[in-house]
C-alpha positions as a Python dict, from the first residue, in 0.01 Angstrom:
ca = {
    (1, 'M'): (0, 0, 0),
    (2, 'S'): (153, 330, -102),
    (3, 'E'): (203, 612, 143),
    (4, 'P'): (-85, 862, 121),
    (5, 'H'): (133, 1174, 99),
    (6, 'S'): (421, 1026, -102),
    (7, 'D'): (452, 1331, -328),
    (8, 'K'): (422, 1595, -56),
    (9, 'I'): (725, 1807, 28),
    (10, 'W'): (819, 1786, 395),
    (11, 'V'): (1061, 2065, 489),
    (12, 'T'): (1291, 2033, 792),
    (13, 'L'): (1363, 2317, 1031),
    (14, 'T'): (1709, 2347, 877),
    (15, 'G'): (1560, 2391, 531),
    (16, 'L'): (1599, 2050, 368),
    (17, 'P'): (1308, 1964, 134),
    (18, 'L'): (1220, 1594, 159),
    (19, 'T'): (977, 1346, 10),
    (20, 'I'): (902, 1049, 234),
    (21, 'H'): (769, 722, 93),
    (22, 'L'): (641, 470, 348),
    (23, 'D'): (559, 108, 275),
    (24, 'W'): (243, 64, 482),
    (25, 'P'): (137, -120, 692),
    (26, 'F'): (349, -167, 1004),
    (27, 'R'): (450, -530, 1049),
    (28, 'A'): (541, -721, 1364),
    (29, 'S'): (916, -779, 1389),
    (30, 'T'): (1024, -1124, 1278),
    (31, 'S'): (1340, -1112, 1492),
    (32, 'G'): (1155, -1193, 1811),
    (33, 'S'): (1187, -836, 1942),
    (34, 'D'): (885, -660, 2085),
    (35, 'F'): (833, -391, 1821),
    (36, 'W'): (668, -319, 1487),
    (37, 'V'): (851, -224, 1166),
    (38, 'L'): (768, 13, 880),
    (39, 'H'): (1009, 46, 587),
    (40, 'G'): (1043, 366, 390),
    (41, 'D'): (1269, 589, 186),
    (42, 'I'): (1354, 957, 244),
    (43, 'R'): (1461, 1147, -66),
    (44, 'L'): (1643, 1478, -52),
    (45, 'Q'): (1488, 1698, -319),
    (46, 'G'): (1714, 1928, -516),
    (47, 'S'): (2001, 1679, -490),
    (48, 'D'): (2142, 1434, -740),
    (49, 'G'): (1953, 1129, -620),
    (50, 'L'): (2050, 1139, -252),
    (51, 'H'): (1821, 930, -32),
    (52, 'A'): (1807, 728, 290),
    (53, 'P'): (1629, 391, 315),
    (54, 'V'): (1487, 362, 668),
    (55, 'S'): (1327, 106, 894),
    (56, 'V'): (1100, 274, 1151),
    (57, 'N'): (1096, 61, 1467),
    (58, 'L'): (789, 133, 1678),
    (59, 'S'): (821, 29, 2042),
    (60, 'R'): (547, -140, 2244),
    (61, 'T'): (530, 165, 2473),
    (62, 'V'): (437, 390, 2181),
    (63, 'R'): (207, 127, 2030),
    (64, 'E'): (-7, 153, 2343),
    (65, 'V'): (-73, 526, 2289),
    (66, 'V'): (-133, 520, 1912),
    (67, 'P'): (-504, 465, 1830),
    (68, 'S'): (-406, 238, 1539),
    (69, 'L'): (-112, 161, 1312),
    (70, 'E'): (-304, 282, 1007),
    (71, 'P'): (-183, 593, 817),
    (72, 'Q'): (-464, 815, 945),
    (73, 'D'): (-334, 772, 1302),
    (74, 'A'): (36, 696, 1261),
    (75, 'E'): (151, 882, 949),
    (76, 'A'): (205, 1230, 1097),
    (77, 'P'): (409, 1124, 1403),
    (78, 'V'): (615, 882, 1192),
    (79, 'I'): (699, 1154, 939),
    (80, 'N'): (779, 1400, 1217),
    (81, 'A'): (1000, 1145, 1395),
    (82, 'L'): (1192, 1098, 1069),
    (83, 'R'): (1221, 1474, 1018),
    (84, 'K'): (1346, 1514, 1373),
    (85, 'E'): (1614, 1250, 1310),
    (86, 'V'): (1722, 1452, 1005),
    (87, 'D'): (1725, 1767, 1222),
    (88, 'R'): (1951, 1582, 1468),
    (89, 'R'): (2178, 1470, 1179),
    (90, 'Q'): (2115, 1105, 1259),
    (91, 'I'): (2021, 1018, 900),
    (92, 'E'): (2277, 1016, 619),
    (93, 'F'): (2175, 1069, 258),
    (94, 'L'): (2363, 869, -6),
    (95, 'K'): (2309, 769, -368),
    (96, 'S'): (2286, 411, -244),
    (97, 'G'): (2269, 317, 119),
    (98, 'K'): (2184, 35, 356),
    (99, 'L'): (1859, 26, 550),
    (100, 'L'): (1888, 250, 856),
    (101, 'P'): (1691, 156, 1170),
    (102, 'V'): (1513, 457, 1321),
    (103, 'P'): (1365, 425, 1672),
    (104, 'F'): (1006, 546, 1703),
    (105, 'S'): (995, 541, 2080),
    (106, 'S'): (862, 710, 2392),
    (107, 'R'): (1114, 993, 2361),
    (108, 'H'): (874, 1141, 2105),
    (109, 'Y'): (572, 1123, 2337),
    (110, 'D'): (481, 1317, 2653),
    (111, 'F'): (278, 1070, 2860),
    (112, 'K'): (187, 1333, 3119),
    (113, 'R'): (31, 1568, 2861),
    (114, 'R'): (-66, 1285, 2625),
    (115, 'Q'): (82, 1451, 2319),
    (116, 'W'): (363, 1406, 2067),
    (117, 'I'): (673, 1618, 2128),
    (118, 'F'): (922, 1704, 1857),
    (119, 'G'): (1057, 2029, 2002),
    (120, 'K'): (879, 2358, 2067),
    (121, 'A'): (956, 2616, 1799),
    (122, 'T'): (957, 2991, 1861),
    (123, 'D'): (741, 3223, 1654),
    (124, 'D'): (1048, 3343, 1462),
    (125, 'V'): (1146, 2983, 1382),
    (126, 'M'): (789, 2911, 1270),
    (127, 'A'): (789, 3217, 1042),
    (128, 'D'): (1116, 3103, 883),
    (129, 'F'): (983, 2748, 850),
    (130, 'I'): (664, 2866, 680),
    (131, 'Q'): (866, 3063, 424),
    (132, 'K'): (1081, 2757, 349),
    (133, 'K'): (775, 2533, 331),
    (134, 'I'): (589, 2757, 86),
    (135, 'F'): (898, 2822, -125),
    (136, 'W'): (995, 2456, -168),
    (137, 'E'): (642, 2324, -211),
    (138, 'T'): (582, 2588, -479),
    (139, 'R'): (915, 2536, -654),
    (140, 'L'): (903, 2155, -658),
    (141, 'A'): (531, 2099, -714),
    (142, 'S'): (375, 2021, -1050),
    (143, 'Q'): (186, 2327, -1162),
    (144, 'P'): (-194, 2295, -1209),
    (145, 'E'): (-298, 2238, -1569),
    (146, 'N'): (-521, 2545, -1562),
    (147, 'G'): (-224, 2765, -1478),
    (148, 'A'): (-359, 2857, -1135),
    (149, 'P'): (-102, 2943, -865),
    (150, 'H'): (14, 2653, -648),
    (151, 'R'): (-152, 2659, -306),
    (152, 'V'): (6, 2539, 18),
    (153, 'W'): (-195, 2430, 321),
    (154, 'I'): (-76, 2628, 623),
    (155, 'A'): (-308, 2470, 883),
    (156, 'D'): (-170, 2119, 831),
    (157, 'P'): (-200, 1934, 1165),
    (158, 'A'): (116, 1734, 1085),
    (159, 'E'): (318, 2056, 1055),
    (160, 'A'): (164, 2190, 1378),
    (161, 'Q'): (264, 1867, 1553),
    (162, 'Y'): (621, 1894, 1419),
    (163, 'L'): (655, 2249, 1556),
    (164, 'Q'): (457, 2171, 1874),
    (165, 'T'): (191, 2433, 1816),
    (166, 'T'): (-163, 2453, 1676),
    (167, 'P'): (-283, 2481, 1313),
    (168, 'Q'): (-445, 2815, 1393),
    (169, 'H'): (-122, 2954, 1536),
    (170, 'L'): (56, 2862, 1213),
    (171, 'V'): (-207, 3056, 1020),
    (172, 'D'): (-158, 3352, 1255),
    (173, 'I'): (219, 3343, 1201),
    (174, 'A'): (174, 3317, 824),
    (175, 'S'): (-58, 3618, 830),
    (176, 'R'): (229, 3830, 959),
    (177, 'L'): (418, 3757, 636),
    (178, 'V'): (144, 3907, 422),
    (179, 'A'): (210, 4270, 517),
    (180, 'P'): (435, 4459, 512),
    (181, 'Q'): (667, 4186, 380),
    (182, 'G'): (426, 4083, 103),
    (183, 'L'): (580, 3734, 90),
    (184, 'L'): (255, 3543, 49),
    (185, 'R'): (-119, 3558, 5),
    (186, 'I'): (-359, 3372, 234),
    (187, 'S'): (-715, 3270, 151),
    (188, 'N'): (-992, 3231, 406),
    (189, 'D'): (-954, 2853, 415),
    (190, 'S'): (-594, 2868, 548),
    (191, 'W'): (-419, 2805, 216),
    (192, 'A'): (-132, 3025, 102),
    (193, 'E'): (26, 3123, -228),
    (194, 'A'): (384, 3238, -271),
    (195, 'T'): (434, 3586, -413),
    (196, 'P'): (714, 3692, -652),
    (197, 'P'): (907, 3854, -362),
    (198, 'L'): (920, 3520, -180),
    (199, 'M'): (1019, 3321, -488),
    (200, 'S'): (1286, 3579, -569),
    (201, 'E'): (1467, 3475, -250),
    (202, 'A'): (1564, 3140, -402),
    (203, 'E'): (1931, 3206, -328),
    (204, 'R'): (1858, 3234, 46),
    (205, 'F'): (1660, 2909, 61),
    (206, 'E'): (1910, 2722, -154),
    (207, 'A'): (2196, 2847, 67),
    (208, 'A'): (2012, 2717, 375),
    (209, 'R'): (1960, 2379, 206),
    (210, 'L'): (2326, 2349, 108),
    (211, 'Q'): (2448, 2455, 452),
    (212, 'A'): (2223, 2201, 624),
    (213, 'L'): (2340, 1927, 388),
    (214, 'E'): (2707, 2022, 437),
    (215, 'E'): (2674, 2010, 816),
    (216, 'L'): (2498, 1674, 796),
    (217, 'E'): (2765, 1529, 567),
    (218, 'K'): (3047, 1662, 788),
    (219, 'K'): (2894, 1492, 1090),
    (220, 'H'): (2873, 1153, 921),
    (221, 'A'): (3218, 1188, 763),
    (222, 'F'): (3361, 1251, 1111),
    (223, 'E'): (3184, 944, 1250),
    (224, 'R'): (3327, 729, 971),
    (225, 'G'): (3672, 861, 1057),
}
């Protein structure tokens, strides 16, 4: 079964645009360990075929708090756990690589508050993230056949979960980029369109992508010795 959002661009806080393909459903481990496994592949967009095959290992502790292992319940936290591992430079992108086990464990869940935790972002970080998100989704998306501008959903619950905020707060932050910056347009249903001023900052977003990739590669090169 193909991953429901396999063509969606998932941007990291550092500015790396990713597509994440997941091979649903989760399967019980055949090694005798007490966890469930979901294979997938993370592709770094804008690169020359760099990707990271992953094996998401869901622990029994987390299984007990997830309503189900179906995409409608598990997809967002899985994607955010993978993004967080990229943020932490735990995932290496190569042209060909071996399957990398990624723990999907209780460190991503606050049992006291009963919510997923991937790190609380400040408003400034959210504003920067929204600009990166809209830029990369617009640049990498297939344009509508009718020539209409590409629209990006700001109130995506998965993005709110990743930044540890609410969909409405993301819309509020995005609204601040409308004026006086004029970087985007927002419709009443919480969708945004990039403006020419935002798309003209391609050099800034590309520089952020290259810097994030360079730092990630340096970290793994050091570990390899």
